[in-house]
TORKOL-4160 file (C-alpha; in steps of 0.2 Angstrom, whole numbers, padded with zeros to 4 digits, m for minus):
200
<pt num="1" X="0303" Y="0473" Z="0781"/>
<pt num="2" X="0304" Y="0492" Z="0785"/>
<pt num="3" X="0312" Y="0490" Z="0802"/>
<pt num="4" X="0330" Y="0492" Z="0797"/>
<pt num="5" X="0327" Y="0508" Z="0786"/>
<pt num="6" X="0317" Y="0515" Z="0801"/>
<pt num="7" X="0330" Y="0512" Z="0814"/>
<pt num="8" X="0343" Y="0519" Z="0802"/>
<pt num="9" X="0333" Y="0535" Z="0800"/>
<pt num="10" X="0331" Y="0536" Z="0819"/>
<pt num="11" X="0349" Y="0534" Z="0822"/>
<pt num="12" X="0352" Y="0548" Z="0809"/>
<pt num="13" X="0340" Y="0560" Z="0819"/>
<pt num="14" X="0349" Y="0556" Z="0835"/>
<pt num="15" X="0366" Y="0560" Z="0828"/>
<pt num="16" X="0360" Y="0576" Z="0818"/>
<pt num="17" X="0361" Y="0593" Z="0827"/>
<pt num="18" X="0345" Y="0602" Z="0822"/>
<pt num="19" X="0346" Y="0620" Z="0816"/>
<pt num="20" X="0342" Y="0632" Z="0830"/>
<pt num="21" X="0329" Y="0641" Z="0819"/>
<pt num="22" X="0318" Y="0625" Z="0816"/>
<pt num="23" X="0301" Y="0628" Z="0825"/>
<pt num="24" X="0298" Y="0614" Z="0837"/>
<pt num="25" X="0281" Y="0611" Z="0829"/>
<pt num="26" X="0290" Y="0606" Z="0813"/>
<pt num="27" X="0297" Y="0591" Z="0821"/>
<pt num="28" X="0289" Y="0574" Z="0819"/>
<pt num="29" X="0295" Y="0560" Z="0831"/>
<pt num="30" X="0291" Y="0542" Z="0835"/>
<pt num="31" X="0287" Y="0537" Z="0853"/>
<pt num="32" X="0279" Y="0525" Z="0865"/>
<pt num="33" X="0264" Y="0524" Z="0876"/>
<pt num="34" X="0266" Y="0520" Z="0895"/>
<pt num="35" X="0284" Y="0521" Z="0891"/>
<pt num="36" X="0290" Y="0515" Z="0909"/>
<pt num="37" X="0279" Y="0499" Z="0908"/>
<pt num="38" X="0285" Y="0481" Z="0913"/>
<pt num="39" X="0275" Y="0466" Z="0909"/>
<pt num="40" X="0262" Y="0460" Z="0922"/>
<pt num="41" X="0269" Y="0444" Z="0930"/>
<pt num="42" X="0263" Y="0428" Z="0921"/>
<pt num="43" X="0255" Y="0421" Z="0937"/>
<pt num="44" X="0245" Y="0437" Z="0940"/>
<pt num="45" X="0241" Y="0439" Z="0922"/>
<pt num="46" X="0233" Y="0422" Z="0921"/>
<pt num="47" X="0222" Y="0426" Z="0936"/>
<pt num="48" X="0217" Y="0443" Z="0928"/>
<pt num="49" X="0214" Y="0435" Z="0911"/>
<pt num="50" X="0201" Y="0423" Z="0918"/>
<pt num="51" X="0191" Y="0437" Z="0925"/>
<pt num="52" X="0192" Y="0449" Z="0910"/>
<pt num="53" X="0202" Y="0442" Z="0895"/>
<pt num="54" X="0197" Y="0456" Z="0883"/>
<pt num="55" X="0203" Y="0470" Z="0894"/>
<pt num="56" X="0219" Y="0461" Z="0899"/>
<pt num="57" X="0224" Y="0458" Z="0881"/>
<pt num="58" X="0225" Y="0477" Z="0879"/>
<pt num="59" X="0238" Y="0478" Z="0893"/>
<pt num="60" X="0248" Y="0463" Z="0889"/>
<pt num="61" X="0265" Y="0472" Z="0884"/>
<pt num="62" X="0281" Y="0479" Z="0891"/>
<pt num="63" X="0294" Y="0492" Z="0886"/>
<pt num="64" X="0313" Y="0493" Z="0887"/>
<pt num="65" X="0320" Y="0506" Z="0899"/>
<pt num="66" X="0318" Y="0524" Z="0895"/>
<pt num="67" X="0337" Y="0525" Z="0892"/>
<pt num="68" X="0336" Y="0511" Z="0879"/>
<pt num="69" X="0321" Y="0518" Z="0870"/>
<pt num="70" X="0329" Y="0535" Z="0869"/>
<pt num="71" X="0345" Y="0527" Z="0863"/>
<pt num="72" X="0335" Y="0518" Z="0849"/>
<pt num="73" X="0329" Y="0535" Z="0843"/>
<pt num="74" X="0312" Y="0537" Z="0851"/>
<pt num="75" X="0309" Y="0555" Z="0856"/>
<pt num="76" X="0292" Y="0555" Z="0863"/>
<pt num="77" X="0288" Y="0546" Z="0880"/>
<pt num="78" X="0272" Y="0545" Z="0890"/>
<pt num="79" X="0273" Y="0543" Z="0909"/>
<pt num="80" X="0258" Y="0540" Z="0921"/>
<pt num="81" X="0260" Y="0548" Z="0938"/>
<pt num="82" X="0251" Y="0545" Z="0955"/>
<pt num="83" X="0253" Y="0556" Z="0970"/>
<pt num="84" X="0259" Y="0548" Z="0986"/>
<pt num="85" X="0261" Y="0562" Z="0999"/>
<pt num="86" X="0265" Y="0551" Z="1014"/>
<pt num="87" X="0274" Y="0536" Z="1005"/>
<pt num="88" X="0269" Y="0518" Z="1005"/>
<pt num="89" X="0252" Y="0519" Z="0997"/>
<pt num="90" X="0257" Y="0508" Z="0983"/>
<pt num="91" X="0270" Y="0498" Z="0991"/>
<pt num="92" X="0260" Y="0481" Z="0992"/>
<pt num="93" X="0249" Y="0480" Z="0977"/>
<pt num="94" X="0234" Y="0469" Z="0979"/>
<pt num="95" X="0239" Y="0459" Z="0964"/>
<pt num="96" X="0253" Y="0451" Z="0974"/>
<pt num="97" X="0241" Y="0443" Z="0985"/>
<pt num="98" X="0230" Y="0438" Z="0970"/>
<pt num="99" X="0243" Y="0426" Z="0963"/>
<pt num="100" X="0256" Y="0420" Z="0975"/>
<pt num="101" X="0274" Y="0415" Z="0970"/>
<pt num="102" X="0277" Y="0431" Z="0960"/>
<pt num="103" X="0295" Y="0439" Z="0959"/>
<pt num="104" X="0298" Y="0452" Z="0973"/>
<pt num="105" X="0291" Y="0469" Z="0971"/>
<pt num="106" X="0300" Y="0485" Z="0976"/>
<pt num="107" X="0315" Y="0476" Z="0984"/>
<pt num="108" X="0324" Y="0492" Z="0986"/>
<pt num="109" X="0309" Y="0500" Z="0996"/>
<pt num="110" X="0307" Y="0515" Z="0984"/>
<pt num="111" X="0288" Y="0514" Z="0985"/>
<pt num="112" X="0289" Y="0518" Z="1004"/>
<pt num="113" X="0296" Y="0535" Z="1001"/>
<pt num="114" X="0285" Y="0550" Z="0999"/>
<pt num="115" X="0283" Y="0557" Z="0982"/>
<pt num="116" X="0275" Y="0553" Z="0965"/>
<pt num="117" X="0275" Y="0535" Z="0959"/>
<pt num="118" X="0275" Y="0529" Z="0941"/>
<pt num="119" X="0265" Y="0513" Z="0935"/>
<pt num="120" X="0250" Y="0509" Z="0924"/>
<pt num="121" X="0235" Y="0503" Z="0935"/>
<pt num="122" X="0235" Y="0502" Z="0954"/>
<pt num="123" X="0235" Y="0485" Z="0961"/>
<pt num="124" X="0235" Y="0476" Z="0944"/>
<pt num="125" X="0248" Y="0483" Z="0932"/>
<pt num="126" X="0261" Y="0490" Z="0944"/>
<pt num="127" X="0278" Y="0485" Z="0938"/>
<pt num="128" X="0288" Y="0499" Z="0931"/>
<pt num="129" X="0306" Y="0502" Z="0925"/>
<pt num="130" X="0307" Y="0518" Z="0935"/>
<pt num="131" X="0294" Y="0516" Z="0950"/>
<pt num="132" X="0296" Y="0533" Z="0956"/>
<pt num="133" X="0294" Y="0549" Z="0946"/>
<pt num="134" X="0311" Y="0556" Z="0952"/>
<pt num="135" X="0319" Y="0540" Z="0946"/>
<pt num="136" X="0312" Y="0543" Z="0929"/>
<pt num="137" X="0317" Y="0561" Z="0928"/>
<pt num="138" X="0335" Y="0556" Z="0934"/>
<pt num="139" X="0336" Y="0543" Z="0921"/>
<pt num="140" X="0330" Y="0556" Z="0908"/>
<pt num="141" X="0343" Y="0568" Z="0914"/>
<pt num="142" X="0357" Y="0556" Z="0913"/>
<pt num="143" X="0353" Y="0551" Z="0896"/>
<pt num="144" X="0352" Y="0569" Z="0890"/>
<pt num="145" X="0369" Y="0574" Z="0898"/>
<pt num="146" X="0377" Y="0559" Z="0889"/>
<pt num="147" X="0369" Y="0565" Z="0873"/>
<pt num="148" X="0371" Y="0584" Z="0873"/>
<pt num="149" X="0366" Y="0587" Z="0855"/>
<pt num="150" X="0350" Y="0576" Z="0855"/>
<pt num="151" X="0334" Y="0583" Z="0848"/>
<pt num="152" X="0320" Y="0588" Z="0860"/>
<pt num="153" X="0312" Y="0574" Z="0869"/>
<pt num="154" X="0293" Y="0576" Z="0871"/>
<pt num="155" X="0286" Y="0570" Z="0887"/>
<pt num="156" X="0267" Y="0567" Z="0889"/>
<pt num="157" X="0262" Y="0566" Z="0907"/>
<pt num="158" X="0246" Y="0558" Z="0914"/>
<pt num="159" X="0241" Y="0563" Z="0931"/>
<pt num="160" X="0231" Y="0548" Z="0937"/>
<pt num="161" X="0218" Y="0548" Z="0951"/>
<pt num="162" X="0204" Y="0537" Z="0944"/>
<pt num="163" X="0198" Y="0524" Z="0957"/>
<pt num="164" X="0194" Y="0506" Z="0953"/>
<pt num="165" X="0175" Y="0503" Z="0957"/>
<pt num="166" X="0178" Y="0487" Z="0966"/>
<pt num="167" X="0181" Y="0483" Z="0984"/>
<pt num="168" X="0198" Y="0482" Z="0991"/>
<pt num="169" X="0207" Y="0492" Z="0977"/>
<pt num="170" X="0218" Y="0506" Z="0982"/>
<pt num="171" X="0210" Y="0523" Z="0980"/>
<pt num="172" X="0223" Y="0536" Z="0972"/>
<pt num="173" X="0225" Y="0553" Z="0980"/>
<pt num="174" X="0217" Y="0567" Z="0970"/>
<pt num="175" X="0227" Y="0579" Z="0959"/>
<pt num="176" X="0223" Y="0596" Z="0967"/>
<pt num="177" X="0230" Y="0612" Z="0961"/>
<pt num="178" X="0243" Y="0610" Z="0976"/>
<pt num="179" X="0248" Y="0593" Z="0970"/>
<pt num="180" X="0251" Y="0599" Z="0952"/>
<pt num="181" X="0262" Y="0613" Z="0960"/>
<pt num="182" X="0272" Y="0599" Z="0969"/>
<pt num="183" X="0273" Y="0590" Z="0952"/>
<pt num="184" X="0280" Y="0605" Z="0944"/>
<pt num="185" X="0292" Y="0608" Z="0958"/>
<pt num="186" X="0298" Y="0590" Z="0956"/>
<pt num="187" X="0301" Y="0592" Z="0938"/>
<pt num="188" X="0311" Y="0608" Z="0940"/>
<pt num="189" X="0321" Y="0603" Z="0955"/>
<pt num="190" X="0326" Y="0586" Z="0947"/>
<pt num="191" X="0329" Y="0590" Z="0929"/>
<pt num="192" X="0334" Y="0609" Z="0931"/>
<pt num="193" X="0326" Y="0623" Z="0921"/>
<pt num="194" X="0340" Y="0622" Z="0908"/>
<pt num="195" X="0333" Y="0605" Z="0903"/>
<pt num="196" X="0315" Y="0610" Z="0900"/>
<pt num="197" X="0308" Y="0619" Z="0885"/>
<pt num="198" X="0294" Y="0631" Z="0891"/>
<pt num="199" X="0283" Y="0644" Z="0882"/>
<pt num="200" X="0292" Y="0660" Z="0878"/>
């Protein structure tokens, strides 16, 4: 019942230029969690659900692309990031072998390239609307350039390096100070300083 008024308000915010004097902590926005996430393929989900139906029910969802979410008026996104210094670490998730017959994964070969990757849980929930962090940033920048008067977009990032304590699952690379520096550099070089709000 409230969906249409809500969407109307979101479109109004998107079309309104906010006053420069408005403090950023006076903004209240609507956003999404795991904003990049695609659904787990039904074949794999059925296998996982048999093993742990309660846990699987919590990750049984998907999102539209970042572009579509921003265009709808969402102004807070959350992105999980995994380090992959050499490339290829997450190119063949174990889940592909757990349930044969799934659609191709990473047909373009982006997961083979060195650099940060974006997905929810290694080997299990690995399909993403922007599988590399650079692709996510490039998409965000394209949208921002196309909507030059948009309000600030808040991006929460989750640097993930938790291992799954079961044999055969991919162990993520740890996020050290040097890896965080590389992440900062990726943001700065891909978005550009003029697209980032930093402390004064």
